[in-house]
C-alpha positions as CSV (number, residue, x, y, z in Angstrom):
1,M,126.4,137.8,78.1
2,P,129.0,134.9,78.2
3,R,128.0,132.0,75.9
4,N,131.1,129.8,76.2
5,A,131.2,126.1,77.0
6,E,132.2,126.8,80.6
7,T,129.1,129.0,81.1
8,V,126.7,126.5,79.6
9,S,128.3,123.6,81.5
10,R,127.9,125.4,84.8
11,L,124.3,126.3,84.2
12,L,123.4,122.7,83.1
13,G,125.3,121.3,86.1
14,L,123.4,123.6,88.5
15,L,120.2,122.7,86.8
16,Y,120.6,119.0,87.2
17,E,121.9,119.4,90.8
18,S,118.7,121.3,91.5
19,S,116.5,118.5,90.1
20,A,118.0,116.1,92.6
21,S,118.5,118.6,95.5
22,P,115.7,121.2,95.7
23,E,117.9,123.5,97.9
24,C,120.1,124.2,94.8
25,W,117.3,125.9,92.8
26,P,118.1,129.4,94.1
27,E,121.8,128.9,93.0
28,F,120.8,127.9,89.5
29,L,118.3,130.7,89.1
30,E,120.9,133.3,90.5
31,A,123.5,132.0,88.1
32,L,121.0,132.3,85.2
33,R,120.1,135.8,86.3
34,G,123.7,136.8,86.2
35,Y,124.5,135.3,82.8
36,A,121.4,136.7,81.3
37,Q,122.0,140.2,82.9
38,A,118.4,140.0,84.2
39,D,117.0,141.6,87.4
40,M,115.1,138.4,88.3
41,T,114.7,134.9,87.0
42,G,112.1,132.3,87.9
43,F,110.0,129.4,86.7
44,V,106.4,128.7,87.4
45,L,104.4,125.4,87.4
46,I,100.6,125.2,87.2
47,D,98.8,121.9,87.8
48,P,95.5,120.8,86.3
49,A,93.7,122.0,89.4
50,N,95.1,125.5,88.6
51,R,97.4,125.6,91.6
52,C,100.6,127.5,91.1
53,S,104.2,126.9,92.3
54,L,106.7,129.7,91.8
55,R,110.5,129.5,92.2
56,V,112.5,132.7,91.8
57,S,116.1,133.9,92.1
58,P,117.2,135.4,95.5
59,G,116.0,138.9,96.2
60,F,112.4,138.3,95.3
61,D,110.4,139.0,98.5
62,L,108.5,136.0,99.9
63,D,105.3,138.0,100.3
64,Q,105.5,138.9,96.6
65,Q,106.2,135.3,95.7
66,R,103.2,134.2,97.8
67,A,101.0,137.0,96.2
68,Y,101.8,135.7,92.7
69,S,101.3,132.0,93.6
70,E,98.0,132.6,95.3
71,H,96.5,135.4,93.2
72,F,98.3,137.3,90.5
73,Y,99.3,134.4,88.3
74,K,95.6,134.1,87.3
75,Y,95.9,137.6,85.7
76,D,99.4,137.2,84.2
77,M,98.7,138.1,80.5
78,I,102.3,137.1,79.5
79,L,101.9,133.6,81.0
80,G,98.5,133.2,79.5
81,G,99.8,134.3,76.1
82,F,102.8,132.0,76.3
83,K,100.5,129.1,77.2
84,A,98.3,129.8,74.1
85,K,101.3,130.1,71.8
86,S,102.8,126.9,73.3
87,A,99.6,125.0,72.6
88,L,99.8,125.9,68.9
89,H,103.5,125.5,68.4
90,R,104.5,122.8,70.9
91,G,106.4,125.2,73.1
92,W,107.2,128.9,72.8
93,I,110.2,131.1,73.5
94,G,109.7,134.8,73.1
95,T,109.5,138.2,74.6
96,S,106.3,139.7,76.2
97,Q,105.7,141.7,73.1
98,S,105.4,138.4,71.1
99,V,102.1,137.6,72.9
100,V,100.7,141.0,73.9
101,S,101.3,144.7,72.9
102,D,103.0,147.0,75.4
103,A,100.0,149.3,75.4
104,E,97.6,146.5,76.3
105,Y,100.0,145.0,78.9
106,H,100.5,148.4,80.6
107,R,96.8,148.8,81.0
108,S,96.4,145.4,82.6
109,H,95.5,144.7,86.2
110,F,98.5,142.4,86.5
111,F,101.1,145.0,85.3
112,N,99.8,147.9,87.4
113,E,99.1,145.9,90.6
114,F,102.1,143.5,90.5
115,A,104.8,143.9,87.8
116,K,105.1,147.7,87.8
117,P,105.5,148.2,91.6
118,L,108.4,145.7,91.3
119,G,109.9,147.5,88.4
120,H,109.4,144.5,86.0
121,V,109.0,145.9,82.5
122,H,110.9,143.7,80.0
123,Q,110.3,140.0,80.0
124,I,111.3,137.0,78.0
125,G,110.2,133.4,78.7
126,A,110.2,129.8,77.5
127,M,107.2,127.5,77.9
128,L,108.0,123.9,78.9
129,E,105.7,121.9,76.7
130,E,104.4,118.3,77.5
131,L,105.3,118.2,81.1
132,D,104.1,115.1,83.0
133,D,100.7,114.9,84.9
134,G,99.2,117.7,82.9
135,L,101.5,120.4,84.3
136,G,102.0,123.7,82.6
137,G,105.0,125.9,83.2
138,G,107.7,128.1,82.0
139,L,111.0,129.8,82.6
140,T,111.2,133.6,82.6
141,L,113.7,136.4,82.8
142,L,112.8,140.0,83.8
143,R,114.5,143.4,83.5
144,S,113.6,146.8,84.8
145,G,112.5,149.7,82.6
146,G,115.9,151.3,82.8
147,Q,117.5,148.4,80.9
148,Q,117.3,147.3,77.3
149,P,114.7,144.8,76.3
150,F,115.9,141.2,75.9
151,G,117.2,140.1,72.5
152,R,118.4,137.2,70.6
153,V,121.2,136.3,73.0
154,A,118.7,135.7,75.8
155,A,116.4,133.8,73.5
156,S,119.3,131.6,72.4
157,L,120.1,130.8,76.1
158,L,116.5,129.9,76.9
159,T,116.3,127.8,73.7
160,L,119.3,125.8,75.0
161,L,118.0,125.5,78.5
162,A,114.4,124.7,77.8
163,P,114.6,120.9,77.0
164,H,117.0,120.4,80.0
165,M,114.7,122.4,82.2
166,K,111.8,120.1,81.2
167,R,113.9,117.0,82.1
168,A,115.0,118.6,85.3
169,V,111.4,119.3,86.4
170,H,110.4,115.7,85.6
171,T,113.4,114.4,87.6
172,H,112.7,116.8,90.5
173,R,109.0,115.7,90.7
174,T,109.9,112.0,90.4
175,L,112.5,112.2,93.2
176,S,110.2,114.3,95.3
177,Q,107.5,111.6,95.0
178,V,110.0,108.9,96.0
179,R,111.2,111.0,99.0
180,N,107.6,111.5,100.1
181,Q,106.9,107.8,99.8
182,N,110.0,106.9,101.7
183,A,109.1,109.4,104.4
184,E,105.7,107.9,104.7
185,L,107.1,104.4,104.9
186,R,109.7,105.4,107.5
187,H,107.0,107.1,109.5
188,S,104.8,103.9,109.3
189,V,107.7,101.7,110.4
190,E,108.4,103.9,113.4
191,A,104.8,104.4,114.3
192,L,104.2,100.6,114.2
193,D,107.3,100.1,116.2
194,L,108.7,97.6,113.7
195,A,112.2,96.3,114.4
196,V,113.7,95.9,110.9
197,V,117.3,96.0,109.5
198,S,118.2,96.2,105.8
199,L,121.3,94.5,104.5
200,D,123.3,95.2,101.3
201,G,124.6,92.6,98.8
202,S,127.5,91.7,101.1
203,G,125.2,91.3,104.1
204,R,126.3,94.5,105.7
205,V,123.8,96.6,107.6
206,V,122.6,99.5,105.5
207,R,120.0,101.1,107.9
208,M,117.8,100.1,110.8
209,S,114.6,101.3,112.4
210,S,114.6,102.8,115.9
211,A,113.1,99.7,117.4
212,A,115.8,97.5,115.8
213,E,118.5,99.8,117.0
214,A,117.2,99.6,120.6
215,I,117.3,95.8,120.4
216,L,120.8,95.6,118.9
217,D,122.3,98.2,121.2
218,L,121.5,96.0,124.2
219,R,123.9,93.3,122.8
220,R,121.8,90.5,124.3
221,G,122.1,87.6,122.0
222,I,122.8,89.6,118.8
223,E,124.6,92.8,117.9
224,V,126.2,94.6,115.0
225,E,129.9,93.9,114.6
226,S,132.0,95.4,111.8
227,G,128.8,96.2,110.0
228,Q,127.5,92.6,110.2
229,L,124.8,91.1,112.4
230,R,126.4,88.6,114.8
231,A,124.7,86.2,117.1
232,S,126.4,85.5,120.5
233,V,125.9,81.7,120.3
234,A,128.1,80.0,117.8
235,G,125.5,77.6,116.5
236,E,122.9,80.4,116.1
237,Q,125.5,82.5,114.3
238,L,126.0,79.7,111.7
239,R,122.3,79.5,111.2
240,L,121.9,83.3,111.0
241,A,124.8,83.5,108.4
242,E,123.1,80.9,106.3
243,L,119.8,82.7,106.3
244,I,121.4,86.0,105.5
245,A,123.6,84.6,102.8
246,G,120.6,82.9,101.2
247,A,118.3,85.9,101.4
248,V,121.0,88.3,100.1
249,A,121.7,85.9,97.1
250,T,118.1,85.8,96.2
251,G,117.8,89.6,96.6
252,R,120.7,90.0,94.2
253,G,119.0,87.6,91.7
254,R,121.5,84.9,92.0
255,G,119.2,81.9,91.7
256,E,117.7,79.3,94.0
257,S,120.7,78.3,96.1
258,V,123.9,79.7,97.4
259,A,127.2,78.3,98.8
260,V,127.8,79.2,102.5
261,R,131.2,78.5,103.9
262,R,130.8,77.3,107.5
263,A,133.3,78.4,110.2
264,T,134.8,75.2,111.5
265,G,135.7,76.6,114.9
266,G,139.0,74.7,115.2
267,A,137.7,71.4,114.1
268,P,139.6,70.5,110.9
269,E,137.8,67.2,110.6
270,A,134.6,69.1,109.9
271,G,136.1,70.2,106.6
272,S,135.9,73.6,104.9
273,D,133.8,72.8,101.9
274,P,130.9,75.2,101.3
275,V,127.5,74.0,102.3
276,W,124.6,74.6,99.8
277,T,121.5,76.0,101.4
278,A,118.2,77.4,100.3
279,A,118.4,81.0,99.2
280,H,115.2,82.4,100.4
281,G,115.9,83.4,104.0
282,G,113.9,81.9,106.8
283,A,113.2,82.2,110.5
284,M,115.0,81.4,113.7
285,M,115.3,82.1,117.4
286,I,118.2,84.0,119.0
287,S,118.6,83.0,122.7
288,R,119.2,85.5,125.4
289,L,120.2,85.2,129.1
290,A,117.3,84.8,131.6
291,P,114.9,86.3,132.3
292,N,114.8,87.5,128.7
293,R,113.0,85.2,126.3
294,S,114.5,84.4,122.9
295,L,114.2,86.9,120.1
296,R,112.3,85.8,117.0
297,V,114.1,86.6,113.8
298,V,112.8,86.5,110.2
299,V,115.2,87.0,107.3
300,T,113.7,87.7,103.8
301,P,115.1,88.7,100.4
302,F,114.6,92.2,99.1
303,H,115.2,93.0,95.4
304,S,115.3,96.4,93.7
305,S,116.7,97.1,90.3
306,E,116.4,100.9,90.8
307,V,119.9,101.6,92.3
308,L,122.8,101.5,89.9
309,L,125.5,101.6,92.5
310,G,125.8,102.1,96.2
311,D,123.9,100.7,99.2
312,Q,121.2,98.7,97.4
313,P,119.3,96.6,100.0
314,A,119.3,92.9,99.2
315,A,117.7,91.5,102.4
316,L,115.5,92.6,105.3
317,V,115.8,91.2,108.9
318,F,112.8,91.5,111.2
319,F,113.1,91.2,115.0
320,S,110.3,90.4,117.4
321,D,111.0,90.8,121.1
322,P,108.3,88.9,123.2
323,D,109.5,90.9,126.3
324,A,109.1,94.3,124.7
325,R,106.2,96.4,125.8
326,P,104.1,97.2,122.7
327,A,103.6,100.8,121.7
328,S,100.4,102.1,123.3
329,R,97.1,102.1,121.3
330,A,95.7,104.4,124.0
331,A,97.0,107.6,122.4
332,I,95.4,106.5,119.1
333,L,92.1,105.7,120.7
334,R,92.1,109.0,122.5
335,G,92.9,110.9,119.3
336,L,90.4,109.1,117.1
337,Y,87.5,108.6,119.5
338,C,88.3,110.9,122.5
339,L,88.3,107.9,124.9
340,T,89.4,108.7,128.4
341,P,92.3,106.8,130.1
342,T,89.9,104.7,132.1
343,E,87.9,103.8,128.9
344,C,91.2,102.9,127.2
345,R,92.2,100.6,130.0
346,L,88.7,98.9,130.1
347,A,88.8,98.4,126.3
348,G,92.3,96.8,126.7
349,L,91.1,94.4,129.3
350,L,88.1,93.4,127.3
351,V,90.3,92.8,124.2
352,E,92.5,90.5,126.3
353,G,89.5,88.3,126.9
354,L,88.3,89.4,130.3
355,D,84.6,89.7,131.0
356,V,83.1,93.0,132.3
357,A,83.0,91.8,135.9
358,T,86.6,90.7,136.0
359,A,87.7,93.9,134.2
360,A,85.8,96.0,136.7
361,E,87.5,94.1,139.6
362,Q,90.9,94.8,138.1
363,L,90.0,98.5,137.6
364,K,88.7,98.7,141.2
365,M,85.2,99.8,140.1
366,T,81.7,98.4,140.3
367,V,80.3,96.3,137.4
368,E,77.6,99.0,136.9
369,T,80.3,101.6,136.5
370,A,82.2,99.4,134.0
371,R,79.0,98.8,132.0
372,F,78.5,102.6,131.9
373,H,82.0,103.1,130.6
374,L,81.5,100.3,128.0
375,K,78.3,102.0,126.7
376,T,80.2,105.2,126.4
377,I,83.0,103.4,124.5
378,F,80.4,101.9,122.1
379,R,78.8,105.3,121.6
380,K,82.2,107.0,120.8
381,T,83.5,104.2,118.6
382,G,80.3,103.2,116.8
383,A,80.8,99.6,118.0
384,R,77.5,97.7,118.8
385,R,79.0,94.8,120.7
386,Q,82.2,93.7,122.2
387,S,83.2,91.7,119.1
388,D,83.0,94.9,117.1
389,L,85.2,96.7,119.7
390,M,87.8,93.9,119.6
391,R,88.0,94.1,115.8
392,L,88.4,97.8,115.9
393,V,91.1,97.8,118.6
394,L,93.1,94.9,117.2
395,G,93.2,96.7,113.9
396,L,95.3,99.5,115.5
397,P,99.1,99.3,115.9
398,G,100.6,98.6,119.3
399,G,99.1,97.6,122.7
400,L,96.7,99.2,125.1
401,E,99.0,99.8,128.1
402,G,99.1,103.4,129.2
């Protein structure tokens, strides 16, 4: 088995790549399998609720992997023995024989129902002690009965990898949690139809929501030009530049004020000295050609010390289009309370302030029919009166059209 610096460097590189990019785990495990001259490599994690997660080198059947994760790990004598040894010695690296005799192991349900049919006879593993959140886990190498048992060379390799594996698992879980949180936030932004743009430390657009992209793609009053937000009206562009520069400066932790150099627009008498402005963002209107009403724009600082280099957001820009049709609450009401389209429209009219008679007239139904529908809405939603219904509906994102 190669033990030179190039081998170790490649294994560690793949390990830390896997911690950041989960799709790289099979490549790391396959490289480890090759260097260790094993038939299979893998690592298992078990949480405090006794749920198991197994990752293995390529070639291990998905049904077998699922069978282990859902059932057989509970009867894995080797894993249980390693966990017991690890609790006493703050980690454990050894062969299967170090925790259970061959005779006892070969009589076990786990060996005869799972390991033996797969040809897994020789095993060596490393427990990863003191993982975060009460996790237990280990890294294992397996060989068939036709090969020699694992020896000191494999044990040395696991000894070298174990502390790095522990860090990689911690990094992997941390990044996974961040990715999940980001996915939840992105979903929330899109579901709420928020038009928001994030800007980096130089005021360049880093990313935008779908709603913001739809507004900016129209190029009505404001657009993205060379990576920067640009208002069409010169005076509004000056104001927008001040707000962005101030918010970005605050987001970068540069104090309470910032120098903004105004464009003189061919008027030398205006001077070119920088103008000091408040560095906390603000709000403004962006005018558009009739019949479109002006966009409402809010610029606010955003600070994060988590990114060392790269596209670190320093400001957020929110757009509110008074002419935009809000996302429909009707689908949410139908999903939550099984309201019919008619009941959704009636609820919408009542929330807008109409009385039952006027709403019935707009819906081309009798007042009695409208009151029947309203009683049904109350029953489905649990509301007792119209004020309860208004609070419930207004607490949902979007509008009630559709």
